[in-house]
C-alpha positions in Angstrom: 197.2 -15.3 69.7 197.9 -17.9 66.9 196.6 -21.3 66.5 197.6 -23.9 64.0 194.8 -25.9 62.4 194.7 -29.2 60.6 192.6 -28.7 57.6 193.0 -32.2 56.0 195.4 -33.5 53.1 198.5 -33.2 55.3 197.9 -29.5 55.5 197.8 -26.9 58.4 196.9 -23.3 58.6 197.8 -20.8 61.1 195.1 -18.5 62.1 194.7 -15.6 64.4 192.6 -17.1 67.3 191.2 -15.5 70.6 192.4 -16.4 74.1 189.5 -18.1 75.8 188.9 -16.7 79.4 188.6 -19.5 82.1 185.4 -20.5 83.3 184.6 -21.9 86.9 187.1 -24.8 87.4 189.2 -23.9 84.4 192.8 -22.6 83.8 194.2 -20.5 80.7 197.7 -21.5 79.8 200.2 -19.9 77.9 201.5 -23.0 75.9 205.1 -23.5 75.9 205.9 -26.5 73.7 203.7 -29.3 72.2 205.2 -32.7 70.9 204.4 -34.3 67.7 203.1 -38.0 68.5 202.1 -41.0 66.4 198.4 -40.2 67.0 199.1 -36.7 65.5 200.9 -38.3 62.4 197.7 -40.7 62.0 195.7 -37.4 61.9 198.1 -35.8 59.4 197.8 -38.8 57.1 194.0 -38.4 57.2 193.4 -41.8 59.1 191.2 -39.9 61.7 189.4 -37.4 59.5 186.1 -39.1 60.7 186.9 -38.4 64.3 188.6 -34.9 64.1 186.3 -31.8 63.2 188.2 -30.2 60.5 189.6 -27.5 60.7 190.7 -28.5 64.2 193.7 -27.3 66.3 195.1 -30.6 67.4 198.1 -31.7 69.7 198.1 -33.1 73.3 201.7 -33.5 74.4 202.0 -30.2 76.1 203.7 -27.9 78.6 202.9 -24.2 79.6 202.5 -21.6 82.3 199.3 -20.8 84.2 198.2 -17.4 82.6 194.6 -17.0 84.0 192.7 -19.0 86.8 189.0 -19.3 86.9 186.9 -19.4 90.0 187.0 -22.6 92.4 190.5 -23.3 91.3 192.8 -24.3 93.9 196.4 -25.2 94.1 197.6 -23.4 91.1 198.8 -19.9 90.8 199.7 -17.7 87.7 203.2 -18.5 86.6 203.3 -22.0 87.7 204.8 -24.3 84.9 202.4 -27.3 84.2 201.5 -30.2 82.0 198.3 -31.3 80.8 196.9 -34.9 81.4 194.5 -34.5 78.1 191.7 -36.6 79.3 188.2 -35.3 79.7 186.2 -38.0 81.8 182.6 -38.0 82.6 182.7 -39.0 86.1 179.3 -40.5 85.9 179.7 -43.7 84.0 180.2 -47.2 85.8 183.9 -47.3 84.7 184.6 -43.8 86.3 182.7 -44.5 89.4 185.0 -47.5 89.8 187.8 -45.2 89.7 189.0 -45.9 86.1 188.6 -42.4 84.8 191.2 -43.0 82.2 189.2 -45.3 80.5 185.7 -43.6 81.0 183.1 -45.1 78.7 182.6 -41.2 77.5 186.2 -40.5 77.3 187.1 -37.4 75.2 190.7 -37.0 74.2 191.8 -33.5 74.3 193.5 -32.5 70.9 191.5 -35.2 69.0 188.0 -35.4 70.0 188.1 -31.7 71.1 190.6 -28.7 70.3 194.0 -29.1 71.4 197.5 -27.6 72.1 199.1 -26.2 69.0 198.2 -22.5 69.8 199.7 -20.0 72.0 196.7 -19.8 74.6 194.6 -22.9 75.7 191.9 -23.2 78.1 191.7 -26.4 79.9 189.9 -28.0 83.1 192.3 -27.4 86.2 191.6 -31.1 87.1 193.7 -32.0 84.1 197.0 -30.0 85.4 200.1 -31.4 86.9 202.9 -29.0 88.3 206.3 -29.2 87.1 209.1 -28.5 89.8 211.6 -25.9 89.3 214.4 -28.4 87.9 212.1 -29.4 84.9 212.1 -27.2 82.0 209.2 -26.7 79.5 210.9 -28.7 76.7 211.3 -31.6 78.9 207.8 -30.9 80.3 206.4 -31.5 76.9 207.4 -35.0 77.0 205.8 -35.9 80.2 202.8 -37.2 78.7 204.5 -40.0 76.3 206.7 -40.9 79.4 203.5 -41.2 81.2 202.2 -43.8 78.9 205.4 -45.6 79.3 205.0 -45.4 83.2 201.5 -46.7 82.7 202.7 -49.6 80.8 205.5 -50.7 83.1 203.0 -50.2 86.1 200.6 -52.5 84.7 203.4 -55.1 84.0 204.0 -55.1 87.9 207.7 -55.3 86.7 210.1 -55.9 89.6 214.0 -55.0 89.7 216.3 -57.8 88.4 213.5 -59.2 85.9 214.4 -59.4 82.2 212.2 -57.3 79.6 211.9 -57.3 76.0 210.4 -54.2 74.2 209.2 -55.0 70.7 209.6 -52.0 68.9 212.2 -49.1 69.3 210.1 -46.3 68.3 209.7 -43.2 70.7 207.2 -45.0 73.0 209.3 -48.3 72.9 212.5 -46.4 73.9 210.5 -44.7 76.7 209.3 -48.0 78.0 213.0 -49.2 77.9 213.9 -46.3 80.0 211.3 -46.6 82.5 211.8 -50.4 82.8 215.6 -49.7 83.3 215.0 -47.1 85.9 213.1 -49.8 88.1 216.1 -52.1 87.8 215.2 -54.5 85.1 217.4 -55.8 82.3 216.1 -54.5 78.8 216.4 -55.7 75.4 214.8 -53.8 72.5 214.0 -55.6 69.4 214.1 -53.3 66.5 215.1 -53.7 63.0 216.1 -49.9 62.3 219.8 -49.3 62.6 219.2 -45.7 64.1 216.8 -46.8 66.6 219.0 -49.5 67.8 221.8 -47.1 68.1 219.5 -44.7 70.1 218.7 -47.6 72.5 222.4 -48.4 72.8 223.2 -44.8 73.9 220.5 -45.1 76.6 222.4 -48.0 77.9 219.8 -50.7 76.7 220.7 -53.8 74.9 219.1 -54.1 71.4 218.9 -56.8 68.7 217.9 -56.7 64.9 215.1 -59.3 64.6 215.5 -59.3 60.9 219.0 -60.7 61.1 218.8 -62.7 64.2 216.6 -65.3 65.6 214.9 -63.3 68.3 213.6 -66.4 70.1 216.9 -68.1 70.1 218.7 -64.9 71.1 216.2 -64.3 74.1 216.7 -68.1 75.1 220.4 -67.5 75.3 220.0 -64.0 77.1 217.8 -65.5 79.8 219.4 -68.8 80.3 216.4 -70.7 78.5 213.9 -69.1 80.9 212.4 -66.3 78.5 211.4 -62.8 79.1 209.5 -62.0 82.5 207.8 -59.2 80.6 207.4 -58.4 77.0 206.0 -55.3 75.9 204.4 -55.1 72.3 205.0 -51.7 71.1 205.5 -52.1 67.3 201.9 -53.1 66.1 203.1 -55.4 63.4 202.4 -59.2 62.9 206.0 -60.5 63.6 205.8 -59.1 66.9 202.7 -60.7 67.8 204.1 -64.0 66.8 207.2 -63.4 68.7 205.6 -62.2 72.0 204.4 -65.5 73.1 207.6 -67.4 71.8 209.9 -65.2 74.0 207.7 -65.0 77.1 208.8 -66.9 80.1 206.4 -69.4 81.7 204.2 -67.2 83.9 205.3 -64.4 81.7 203.4 -61.1 81.5 202.8 -59.6 78.1 201.7 -56.1 77.9 199.8 -54.8 74.7 200.8 -51.2 74.2 200.5 -50.8 70.4 197.1 -50.2 68.5 196.8 -52.8 65.9 194.7 -51.6 62.7 193.7 -55.2 62.3 192.7 -58.0 64.4 195.8 -59.9 65.0 196.0 -63.8 65.0 197.4 -64.6 68.7 198.9 -68.3 69.7 196.5 -68.8 72.5 197.8 -72.2 73.0 200.8 -70.5 74.6 198.8 -68.9 77.0 197.4 -72.3 78.2 201.0 -74.0 78.1 202.9 -71.2 79.8 200.2 -69.6 81.8 200.9 -66.4 80.3 199.0 -63.3 81.2 198.1 -60.6 78.6 197.6 -57.2 79.9 196.1 -54.1 78.1 197.5 -50.6 78.7 195.8 -47.6 77.5 196.9 -44.1 77.9 197.6 -43.1 81.6 196.3 -42.3 85.3 197.2 -39.3 87.5 199.7 -41.5 89.3 201.7 -42.1 86.0 202.1 -38.3 85.3 203.2 -37.9 89.0 205.7 -40.9 88.6 206.9 -39.7 85.2 207.6 -36.0 86.7 209.6 -37.5 89.6 211.6 -39.7 87.2 212.7 -36.4 85.4 213.1 -34.3 88.3 215.3 -36.8 90.2 217.5 -37.2 86.9 216.8 -41.0 86.8 215.7 -40.2 83.0 217.0 -37.7 80.8 214.6 -36.7 78.0 216.8 -34.5 76.4 218.2 -36.9 74.0 214.6 -37.6 72.8 214.1 -34.0 71.5 215.0 -34.4 67.8 214.0 -30.8 66.9 212.4 -27.5 68.1 210.4 -25.4 65.6 208.0 -22.5 66.0 204.2 -22.7 65.6 204.6 -21.1 61.9 206.7 -23.8 60.8 204.3 -26.6 62.0 203.6 -27.9 58.5 207.3 -28.3 57.6 207.9 -30.0 61.1 205.0 -32.5 60.4 206.6 -33.3 56.9 209.9 -33.7 58.5 208.7 -36.4 60.8 206.8 -38.4 58.2 208.5 -41.7 57.6 211.5 -40.6 59.6 212.8 -43.4 61.8 215.6 -41.2 63.2 213.2 -38.5 64.6 212.1 -39.3 68.1 210.2 -36.2 69.3 209.7 -33.0 67.5 208.7 -30.1 69.6 206.6 -27.1 68.3 207.2 -23.9 70.4 204.0 -21.9 70.9 205.3 -19.2 73.1 208.9 -18.3 74.1 209.8 -19.9 77.5 
């Protein structure tokens, strides 16, 4: 089998690896496709070298086929198409015992803290798997993980049909949040300065605006009849969005913090008092979010195919990462690790 290892300095090496037989409670997968996400790009740029054990196989947006099953595994069979929820929780900390295993106090993120999916064979704990129905292919399956992020964000917001939503940032996660919100029956506006990303939103049937050319607060005021947005998703990670989110939110509006900010942002707390706003954190996902994401694809309510920008073989992983570096037009590049 082959495995791609990140070796630092925007570089990978593809090496011959060894398939690991599953232990009790584990399953070995023939990896189908792995998506490149923003976190992978941060690793590529060396931002996370202190967290990643170089050389290391990274990657966590994965679909695959069950190849081998260890003892005490139930509910899966060789040949099943699956996706991986790449979280390894301890089950013993107070947070896990309260039922919030996705924010475990000792959480390990597979593909970052431990070896990941950019390899042709990957052995994981069976508890991390979700089955794909027959109508969902492995390419779409590789995008279930980022779609689950969006499902978690929307579920945290308590979004209702008919509400008006503003998504600040039209990158891959922002577009997926918009798609999930639209599927719930909300009216959605994406605020994004990049022309190609606004065009992508338009193709999804979502309204968009350029905040660099248009007064966003005035635009939202007009769009909502002076009410403001019922829900605001901050997905951009930039200061202007932090400034805008409290301005455009309606009284008693909900703001969901999706983006990871590299520095502590200044937030207008007066608006939280004045408008009785809520600020909700949203980190990764829960099992229910994966189930919802799979159902959205299987039912045809969301089509992930437009999000796939390219599909490349594992041997070309270096050039695939380079093609996504600073590329606002690229949504999701997939790396094929085995033929489907």
